[in-house]
Biotite code that builds the C-alpha atoms (Angstrom):
import biotite.structure as struc

atoms = struc.array([
    struc.Atom([12.816, 7.772, 19.122], chain_id="A", res_id=1, res_name="MET", atom_name="CA", element="C"),
    struc.Atom([15.548, 5.134, 19.816], chain_id="A", res_id=2, res_name="ALA", atom_name="CA", element="C"),
    struc.Atom([15.851, 4.826, 16.133], chain_id="A", res_id=3, res_name="ALA", atom_name="CA", element="C"),
    struc.Atom([16.551, 8.346, 15.906], chain_id="A", res_id=4, res_name="ALA", atom_name="CA", element="C"),
    struc.Atom([19.473, 8.016, 18.015], chain_id="A", res_id=5, res_name="THR", atom_name="CA", element="C"),
    struc.Atom([21.118, 5.494, 15.916], chain_id="A", res_id=6, res_name="LYS", atom_name="CA", element="C"),
    struc.Atom([21.466, 7.832, 12.775], chain_id="A", res_id=7, res_name="LEU", atom_name="CA", element="C"),
    struc.Atom([24.668, 9.690, 11.994], chain_id="A", res_id=8, res_name="THR", atom_name="CA", element="C"),
    struc.Atom([24.875, 13.029, 10.900], chain_id="A", res_id=9, res_name="ARG", atom_name="CA", element="C"),
    struc.Atom([26.199, 11.632, 7.987], chain_id="A", res_id=10, res_name="GLN", atom_name="CA", element="C"),
    struc.Atom([23.343, 9.611, 7.227], chain_id="A", res_id=11, res_name="ALA", atom_name="CA", element="C"),
    struc.Atom([20.874, 12.588, 7.797], chain_id="A", res_id=12, res_name="VAL", atom_name="CA", element="C"),
    struc.Atom([23.061, 15.018, 5.369], chain_id="A", res_id=13, res_name="GLU", atom_name="CA", element="C"),
    struc.Atom([22.781, 11.975, 2.433], chain_id="A", res_id=14, res_name="ALA", atom_name="CA", element="C"),
    struc.Atom([18.744, 12.187, 2.834], chain_id="A", res_id=15, res_name="ARG", atom_name="CA", element="C"),
    struc.Atom([18.499, 15.929, 3.213], chain_id="A", res_id=16, res_name="ILE", atom_name="CA", element="C"),
    struc.Atom([20.834, 15.881, -0.311], chain_id="A", res_id=17, res_name="GLU", atom_name="CA", element="C"),
    struc.Atom([19.054, 13.047, -1.845], chain_id="A", res_id=18, res_name="GLU", atom_name="CA", element="C"),
    struc.Atom([15.300, 14.983, -1.085], chain_id="A", res_id=19, res_name="LEU", atom_name="CA", element="C"),
    struc.Atom([16.653, 18.186, -2.489], chain_id="A", res_id=20, res_name="LEU", atom_name="CA", element="C"),
    struc.Atom([18.104, 16.621, -5.267], chain_id="A", res_id=21, res_name="GLY", atom_name="CA", element="C"),
    struc.Atom([14.321, 16.541, -6.431], chain_id="A", res_id=22, res_name="ASP", atom_name="CA", element="C"),
    struc.Atom([13.954, 20.115, -6.159], chain_id="A", res_id=23, res_name="GLY", atom_name="CA", element="C"),
    struc.Atom([12.407, 22.204, -3.597], chain_id="A", res_id=24, res_name="PRO", atom_name="CA", element="C"),
    struc.Atom([10.938, 19.958, -0.699], chain_id="A", res_id=25, res_name="PRO", atom_name="CA", element="C"),
    struc.Atom([6.951, 19.552, -0.802], chain_id="A", res_id=26, res_name="ASP", atom_name="CA", element="C"),
    struc.Atom([4.983, 17.807, 1.985], chain_id="A", res_id=27, res_name="ALA", atom_name="CA", element="C"),
    struc.Atom([5.374, 14.768, 0.938], chain_id="A", res_id=28, res_name="ALA", atom_name="CA", element="C"),
    struc.Atom([9.276, 14.834, 0.855], chain_id="A", res_id=29, res_name="ALA", atom_name="CA", element="C"),
    struc.Atom([9.211, 16.477, 4.471], chain_id="A", res_id=30, res_name="LEU", atom_name="CA", element="C"),
    struc.Atom([6.883, 13.622, 5.597], chain_id="A", res_id=31, res_name="LEU", atom_name="CA", element="C"),
    struc.Atom([9.194, 11.244, 4.223], chain_id="A", res_id=32, res_name="ALA", atom_name="CA", element="C"),
    struc.Atom([12.348, 12.888, 6.097], chain_id="A", res_id=33, res_name="PHE", atom_name="CA", element="C"),
    struc.Atom([10.052, 12.902, 9.140], chain_id="A", res_id=34, res_name="ALA", atom_name="CA", element="C"),
    struc.Atom([9.635, 8.928, 8.804], chain_id="A", res_id=35, res_name="GLU", atom_name="CA", element="C"),
    struc.Atom([13.150, 8.522, 8.306], chain_id="A", res_id=36, res_name="PHE", atom_name="CA", element="C"),
    struc.Atom([14.191, 10.188, 11.536], chain_id="A", res_id=37, res_name="VAL", atom_name="CA", element="C"),
    struc.Atom([11.737, 8.733, 13.328], chain_id="A", res_id=38, res_name="HIS", atom_name="CA", element="C"),
    struc.Atom([12.732, 5.245, 11.967], chain_id="A", res_id=39, res_name="GLY", atom_name="CA", element="C"),
    struc.Atom([9.201, 3.932, 10.842], chain_id="A", res_id=40, res_name="LYS", atom_name="CA", element="C"),
    struc.Atom([6.219, 5.373, 9.198], chain_id="A", res_id=41, res_name="PRO", atom_name="CA", element="C"),
    struc.Atom([4.071, 7.553, 11.145], chain_id="A", res_id=42, res_name="LEU", atom_name="CA", element="C"),
    struc.Atom([0.369, 6.888, 11.968], chain_id="A", res_id=43, res_name="PRO", atom_name="CA", element="C"),
    struc.Atom([-2.156, 7.913, 9.513], chain_id="A", res_id=44, res_name="GLU", atom_name="CA", element="C"),
    struc.Atom([-4.449, 10.182, 10.626], chain_id="A", res_id=45, res_name="LYS", atom_name="CA", element="C"),
    struc.Atom([-8.095, 8.937, 9.627], chain_id="A", res_id=46, res_name="VAL", atom_name="CA", element="C"),
    struc.Atom([-10.430, 11.835, 8.976], chain_id="A", res_id=47, res_name="LEU", atom_name="CA", element="C"),
    struc.Atom([-13.598, 11.987, 10.799], chain_id="A", res_id=48, res_name="THR", atom_name="CA", element="C"),
    struc.Atom([-17.240, 12.491, 9.549], chain_id="A", res_id=49, res_name="LEU", atom_name="CA", element="C"),
    struc.Atom([-16.790, 16.306, 10.834], chain_id="A", res_id=50, res_name="THR", atom_name="CA", element="C"),
    struc.Atom([-13.852, 16.854, 8.790], chain_id="A", res_id=51, res_name="GLU", atom_name="CA", element="C"),
    struc.Atom([-14.838, 15.204, 5.365], chain_id="A", res_id=52, res_name="LEU", atom_name="CA", element="C"),
    struc.Atom([-18.171, 17.146, 5.340], chain_id="A", res_id=53, res_name="LYS", atom_name="CA", element="C"),
    struc.Atom([-16.354, 20.094, 5.788], chain_id="A", res_id=54, res_name="ALA", atom_name="CA", element="C"),
    struc.Atom([-13.739, 19.232, 3.156], chain_id="A", res_id=55, res_name="SER", atom_name="CA", element="C"),
    struc.Atom([-16.578, 18.232, 0.514], chain_id="A", res_id=56, res_name="VAL", atom_name="CA", element="C"),
    struc.Atom([-18.667, 21.838, 1.554], chain_id="A", res_id=57, res_name="CYS", atom_name="CA", element="C"),
    struc.Atom([-15.576, 23.671, 0.874], chain_id="A", res_id=58, res_name="ARG", atom_name="CA", element="C"),
    struc.Atom([-15.032, 21.958, -2.299], chain_id="A", res_id=59, res_name="ALA", atom_name="CA", element="C"),
    struc.Atom([-18.436, 23.409, -3.425], chain_id="A", res_id=60, res_name="PHE", atom_name="CA", element="C"),
    struc.Atom([-18.152, 27.050, -1.807], chain_id="A", res_id=61, res_name="GLY", atom_name="CA", element="C"),
    struc.Atom([-20.607, 26.003, 1.083], chain_id="A", res_id=62, res_name="CYS", atom_name="CA", element="C"),
    struc.Atom([-20.632, 26.296, 4.484], chain_id="A", res_id=63, res_name="ARG", atom_name="CA", element="C"),
    struc.Atom([-22.770, 23.723, 5.732], chain_id="A", res_id=64, res_name="THR", atom_name="CA", element="C"),
    struc.Atom([-24.477, 20.555, 4.627], chain_id="A", res_id=65, res_name="VAL", atom_name="CA", element="C"),
    struc.Atom([-27.919, 22.194, 4.111], chain_id="A", res_id=66, res_name="ALA", atom_name="CA", element="C"),
    struc.Atom([-26.234, 24.833, 1.923], chain_id="A", res_id=67, res_name="GLU", atom_name="CA", element="C"),
    struc.Atom([-24.241, 22.085, -0.268], chain_id="A", res_id=68, res_name="LEU", atom_name="CA", element="C"),
    struc.Atom([-27.712, 20.164, -0.655], chain_id="A", res_id=69, res_name="ARG", atom_name="CA", element="C"),
    struc.Atom([-29.115, 23.394, -2.097], chain_id="A", res_id=70, res_name="ARG", atom_name="CA", element="C"),
    struc.Atom([-25.927, 23.945, -4.259], chain_id="A", res_id=71, res_name="SER", atom_name="CA", element="C"),
    struc.Atom([-26.543, 23.969, -8.233], chain_id="A", res_id=72, res_name="SER", atom_name="CA", element="C"),
    struc.Atom([-22.783, 23.361, -8.914], chain_id="A", res_id=73, res_name="ASP", atom_name="CA", element="C"),
    struc.Atom([-23.132, 20.313, -6.187], chain_id="A", res_id=74, res_name="PHE", atom_name="CA", element="C"),
    struc.Atom([-26.371, 19.300, -8.018], chain_id="A", res_id=75, res_name="ALA", atom_name="CA", element="C"),
    struc.Atom([-24.813, 19.542, -11.506], chain_id="A", res_id=76, res_name="MET", atom_name="CA", element="C"),
    struc.Atom([-21.681, 17.891, -10.563], chain_id="A", res_id=77, res_name="ALA", atom_name="CA", element="C"),
    struc.Atom([-23.613, 14.703, -9.359], chain_id="A", res_id=78, res_name="ASN", atom_name="CA", element="C"),
    struc.Atom([-26.221, 14.876, -12.059], chain_id="A", res_id=79, res_name="ALA", atom_name="CA", element="C"),
    struc.Atom([-27.644, 11.638, -12.946], chain_id="A", res_id=80, res_name="GLY", atom_name="CA", element="C"),
    struc.Atom([-26.855, 9.568, -9.719], chain_id="A", res_id=81, res_name="ARG", atom_name="CA", element="C"),
    struc.Atom([-27.986, 9.263, -6.322], chain_id="A", res_id=82, res_name="THR", atom_name="CA", element="C"),
    struc.Atom([-26.189, 10.816, -3.636], chain_id="A", res_id=83, res_name="VAL", atom_name="CA", element="C"),
    struc.Atom([-26.653, 9.639, 0.032], chain_id="A", res_id=84, res_name="ASN", atom_name="CA", element="C"),
    struc.Atom([-25.159, 11.943, 2.459], chain_id="A", res_id=85, res_name="LEU", atom_name="CA", element="C"),
    struc.Atom([-25.854, 9.306, 5.672], chain_id="A", res_id=86, res_name="LYS", atom_name="CA", element="C"),
    struc.Atom([-22.775, 7.566, 6.391], chain_id="A", res_id=87, res_name="THR", atom_name="CA", element="C"),
    struc.Atom([-19.451, 7.968, 6.258], chain_id="A", res_id=88, res_name="LYS", atom_name="CA", element="C"),
    struc.Atom([-18.917, 5.931, 3.369], chain_id="A", res_id=89, res_name="ALA", atom_name="CA", element="C"),
    struc.Atom([-20.841, 8.309, 1.410], chain_id="A", res_id=90, res_name="ASP", atom_name="CA", element="C"),
    struc.Atom([-18.813, 11.353, 2.573], chain_id="A", res_id=91, res_name="TRP", atom_name="CA", element="C"),
    struc.Atom([-15.595, 9.352, 1.815], chain_id="A", res_id=92, res_name="LEU", atom_name="CA", element="C"),
    struc.Atom([-16.629, 8.889, -1.811], chain_id="A", res_id=93, res_name="LYS", atom_name="CA", element="C"),
    struc.Atom([-17.499, 12.359, -2.075], chain_id="A", res_id=94, res_name="LEU", atom_name="CA", element="C"),
    struc.Atom([-14.114, 13.418, -0.664], chain_id="A", res_id=95, res_name="TYR", atom_name="CA", element="C"),
    struc.Atom([-12.278, 10.755, -2.750], chain_id="A", res_id=96, res_name="ARG", atom_name="CA", element="C"),
    struc.Atom([-13.706, 12.375, -5.886], chain_id="A", res_id=97, res_name="GLU", atom_name="CA", element="C"),
    struc.Atom([-13.951, 15.939, -5.184], chain_id="A", res_id=98, res_name="TRP", atom_name="CA", element="C"),
    struc.Atom([-11.366, 16.678, -2.762], chain_id="A", res_id=99, res_name="VAL", atom_name="CA", element="C"),
    struc.Atom([-8.578, 14.375, -2.984], chain_id="A", res_id=100, res_name="GLY", atom_name="CA", element="C"),
    struc.Atom([-7.046, 11.006, -1.943], chain_id="A", res_id=101, res_name="VAL", atom_name="CA", element="C"),
    struc.Atom([-7.283, 10.534, 1.766], chain_id="A", res_id=102, res_name="PRO", atom_name="CA", element="C"),
    struc.Atom([-3.719, 10.425, 3.322], chain_id="A", res_id=103, res_name="ARG", atom_name="CA", element="C"),
    struc.Atom([-4.464, 6.895, 4.941], chain_id="A", res_id=104, res_name="ALA", atom_name="CA", element="C"),
    struc.Atom([-5.220, 5.619, 1.403], chain_id="A", res_id=105, res_name="GLU", atom_name="CA", element="C"),
    struc.Atom([-1.784, 6.648, -0.227], chain_id="A", res_id=106, res_name="ARG", atom_name="CA", element="C"),
    struc.Atom([1.426, 4.426, -1.144], chain_id="A", res_id=107, res_name="GLY", atom_name="CA", element="C"),
    struc.Atom([-1.071, 1.420, -1.444], chain_id="A", res_id=108, res_name="ARG", atom_name="CA", element="C"),
    struc.Atom([-0.066, -1.877, -3.305], chain_id="A", res_id=109, res_name="SER", atom_name="CA", element="C"),
    struc.Atom([-1.978, -4.312, -4.713], chain_id="A", res_id=110, res_name="GLY", atom_name="CA", element="C"),
    struc.Atom([-3.619, -5.203, -8.048], chain_id="A", res_id=111, res_name="PRO", atom_name="CA", element="C"),
    struc.Atom([-5.859, -2.107, -8.405], chain_id="A", res_id=112, res_name="THR", atom_name="CA", element="C"),
    struc.Atom([-3.212, 0.099, -7.343], chain_id="A", res_id=113, res_name="CYS", atom_name="CA", element="C"),
    struc.Atom([-0.985, 2.258, -9.547], chain_id="A", res_id=114, res_name="ILE", atom_name="CA", element="C"),
    struc.Atom([1.234, 4.928, -8.435], chain_id="A", res_id=115, res_name="ASN", atom_name="CA", element="C"),
    struc.Atom([0.099, 4.391, -4.716], chain_id="A", res_id=116, res_name="GLY", atom_name="CA", element="C"),
    struc.Atom([-3.497, 4.371, -5.095], chain_id="A", res_id=117, res_name="ILE", atom_name="CA", element="C"),
    struc.Atom([-6.368, 2.070, -5.741], chain_id="A", res_id=118, res_name="ASP", atom_name="CA", element="C"),
    struc.Atom([-7.749, 3.074, -8.828], chain_id="A", res_id=119, res_name="VAL", atom_name="CA", element="C"),
    struc.Atom([-11.054, 1.689, -8.323], chain_id="A", res_id=120, res_name="LEU", atom_name="CA", element="C"),
    struc.Atom([-11.646, 3.634, -5.219], chain_id="A", res_id=121, res_name="GLU", atom_name="CA", element="C"),
    struc.Atom([-10.116, 6.854, -6.559], chain_id="A", res_id=122, res_name="ASN", atom_name="CA", element="C"),
    struc.Atom([-10.408, 8.559, -9.791], chain_id="A", res_id=123, res_name="PHE", atom_name="CA", element="C"),
    struc.Atom([-7.065, 10.519, -10.144], chain_id="A", res_id=124, res_name="ARG", atom_name="CA", element="C"),
    struc.Atom([-5.877, 10.193, -13.596], chain_id="A", res_id=125, res_name="PRO", atom_name="CA", element="C"),
    struc.Atom([-3.083, 12.803, -13.701], chain_id="A", res_id=126, res_name="TRP", atom_name="CA", element="C"),
    struc.Atom([-1.575, 10.865, -10.798], chain_id="A", res_id=127, res_name="HIS", atom_name="CA", element="C"),
    struc.Atom([-1.849, 7.602, -11.653], chain_id="A", res_id=128, res_name="VAL", atom_name="CA", element="C"),
    struc.Atom([-0.324, 8.261, -15.485], chain_id="A", res_id=129, res_name="PHE", atom_name="CA", element="C"),
    struc.Atom([2.306, 10.031, -13.670], chain_id="A", res_id=130, res_name="GLY", atom_name="CA", element="C"),
    struc.Atom([1.877, 13.288, -15.655], chain_id="A", res_id=131, res_name="LEU", atom_name="CA", element="C"),
    struc.Atom([1.556, 16.910, -14.930], chain_id="A", res_id=132, res_name="LYS", atom_name="CA", element="C"),
    struc.Atom([-1.524, 18.454, -16.174], chain_id="A", res_id=133, res_name="PRO", atom_name="CA", element="C"),
    struc.Atom([0.236, 21.945, -17.268], chain_id="A", res_id=134, res_name="ASP", atom_name="CA", element="C"),
    struc.Atom([3.162, 19.865, -19.406], chain_id="A", res_id=135, res_name="GLU", atom_name="CA", element="C"),
    struc.Atom([1.391, 16.990, -20.856], chain_id="A", res_id=136, res_name="ALA", atom_name="CA", element="C"),
    struc.Atom([0.351, 16.590, -24.377], chain_id="A", res_id=137, res_name="SER", atom_name="CA", element="C"),
    struc.Atom([-1.968, 14.348, -25.685], chain_id="A", res_id=138, res_name="ALA", atom_name="CA", element="C"),
    struc.Atom([0.932, 12.118, -26.904], chain_id="A", res_id=139, res_name="ASP", atom_name="CA", element="C"),
    struc.Atom([2.396, 11.953, -23.603], chain_id="A", res_id=140, res_name="ASP", atom_name="CA", element="C"),
    struc.Atom([-1.293, 10.619, -21.937], chain_id="A", res_id=141, res_name="ILE", atom_name="CA", element="C"),
    struc.Atom([-1.387, 8.025, -25.093], chain_id="A", res_id=142, res_name="LYS", atom_name="CA", element="C"),
    struc.Atom([2.118, 7.074, -24.235], chain_id="A", res_id=143, res_name="GLU", atom_name="CA", element="C"),
    struc.Atom([1.194, 6.745, -20.554], chain_id="A", res_id=144, res_name="ALA", atom_name="CA", element="C"),
    struc.Atom([-2.306, 4.791, -21.036], chain_id="A", res_id=145, res_name="PHE", atom_name="CA", element="C"),
    struc.Atom([-0.363, 2.533, -23.611], chain_id="A", res_id=146, res_name="ARG", atom_name="CA", element="C"),
    struc.Atom([2.439, 1.777, -20.608], chain_id="A", res_id=147, res_name="ARG", atom_name="CA", element="C"),
    struc.Atom([-0.018, 1.009, -18.073], chain_id="A", res_id=148, res_name="LEU", atom_name="CA", element="C"),
    struc.Atom([-2.144, -0.933, -20.450], chain_id="A", res_id=149, res_name="ALA", atom_name="CA", element="C"),
    struc.Atom([0.783, -3.631, -21.041], chain_id="A", res_id=150, res_name="LYS", atom_name="CA", element="C"),
    struc.Atom([0.600, -4.277, -17.227], chain_id="A", res_id=151, res_name="GLU", atom_name="CA", element="C"),
    struc.Atom([-2.854, -4.196, -16.661], chain_id="A", res_id=152, res_name="HIS", atom_name="CA", element="C"),
    struc.Atom([-4.622, -5.308, -19.648], chain_id="A", res_id=153, res_name="HIS", atom_name="CA", element="C"),
    struc.Atom([-6.684, -8.780, -18.822], chain_id="A", res_id=154, res_name="PRO", atom_name="CA", element="C"),
    struc.Atom([-4.774, -10.618, -21.704], chain_id="A", res_id=155, res_name="ASP", atom_name="CA", element="C"),
    struc.Atom([-1.610, -9.845, -19.475], chain_id="A", res_id=156, res_name="GLN", atom_name="CA", element="C"),
    struc.Atom([-3.348, -11.070, -16.227], chain_id="A", res_id=157, res_name="GLY", atom_name="CA", element="C"),
    struc.Atom([-4.672, -7.795, -14.889], chain_id="A", res_id=158, res_name="GLY", atom_name="CA", element="C"),
    struc.Atom([-7.918, -7.157, -13.601], chain_id="A", res_id=159, res_name="ASP", atom_name="CA", element="C"),
    struc.Atom([-10.536, -6.127, -16.121], chain_id="A", res_id=160, res_name="PRO", atom_name="CA", element="C"),
    struc.Atom([-12.029, -3.437, -13.771], chain_id="A", res_id=161, res_name="ARG", atom_name="CA", element="C"),
    struc.Atom([-8.612, -1.837, -13.757], chain_id="A", res_id=162, res_name="VAL", atom_name="CA", element="C"),
    struc.Atom([-8.412, -1.507, -17.524], chain_id="A", res_id=163, res_name="MET", atom_name="CA", element="C"),
    struc.Atom([-12.133, 0.037, -18.084], chain_id="A", res_id=164, res_name="GLU", atom_name="CA", element="C"),
    struc.Atom([-11.025, 2.533, -15.369], chain_id="A", res_id=165, res_name="ARG", atom_name="CA", element="C"),
    struc.Atom([-7.402, 3.573, -17.166], chain_id="A", res_id=166, res_name="LEU", atom_name="CA", element="C"),
    struc.Atom([-9.615, 3.866, -20.554], chain_id="A", res_id=167, res_name="GLN", atom_name="CA", element="C"),
    struc.Atom([-12.210, 6.366, -18.966], chain_id="A", res_id=168, res_name="LYS", atom_name="CA", element="C"),
    struc.Atom([-9.248, 8.097, -17.225], chain_id="A", res_id=169, res_name="MET", atom_name="CA", element="C"),
    struc.Atom([-7.297, 8.476, -20.538], chain_id="A", res_id=170, res_name="ARG", atom_name="CA", element="C"),
    struc.Atom([-10.645, 9.605, -22.168], chain_id="A", res_id=171, res_name="ASP", atom_name="CA", element="C"),
    struc.Atom([-11.111, 12.321, -19.287], chain_id="A", res_id=172, res_name="SER", atom_name="CA", element="C"),
    struc.Atom([-7.482, 13.363, -19.882], chain_id="A", res_id=173, res_name="LEU", atom_name="CA", element="C"),
    struc.Atom([-7.813, 13.641, -23.564], chain_id="A", res_id=174, res_name="LEU", atom_name="CA", element="C"),
    struc.Atom([-10.928, 15.720, -23.569], chain_id="A", res_id=175, res_name="ALA", atom_name="CA", element="C"),
    struc.Atom([-9.028, 18.418, -21.466], chain_id="A", res_id=176, res_name="PHE", atom_name="CA", element="C"),
    struc.Atom([-5.837, 18.598, -23.700], chain_id="A", res_id=177, res_name="VAL", atom_name="CA", element="C"),
])
């Protein structure tokens, strides 16, 4: 908390104005402000196995894992692949796919990361392409793909796996527009 006492009122007000300039604050903006006042990033909360299971079950309208296993929605969502529910890694994979990107995995950087998430671990095309589902047109999707392809194409030194994932993301977005 020593870092917080070194802040001036002027610096705090300037940061508040900056955050409000982007519109009403959301959870991410409030977290950024808390970290600004704290003077360093706050420790990440790692999801427990129980939390992962409960979140995935809720995503499919189930109360228990047994109910999830019997769910036709869950079976259809995972058709054509074997889903193993025995390890935390299995549940984390399902969480990433059906619930969201765990907070501890946001803000990453590296050759397989775009907009703070690892595209090989998380299939979040709207986030990766930087588009809003209710506003984006097919042309917006194609333009965002071209912009990312220029940077991540193997001919430009990018990872072929990332490029393949970007193509799948583009195709999935275009299917819904």
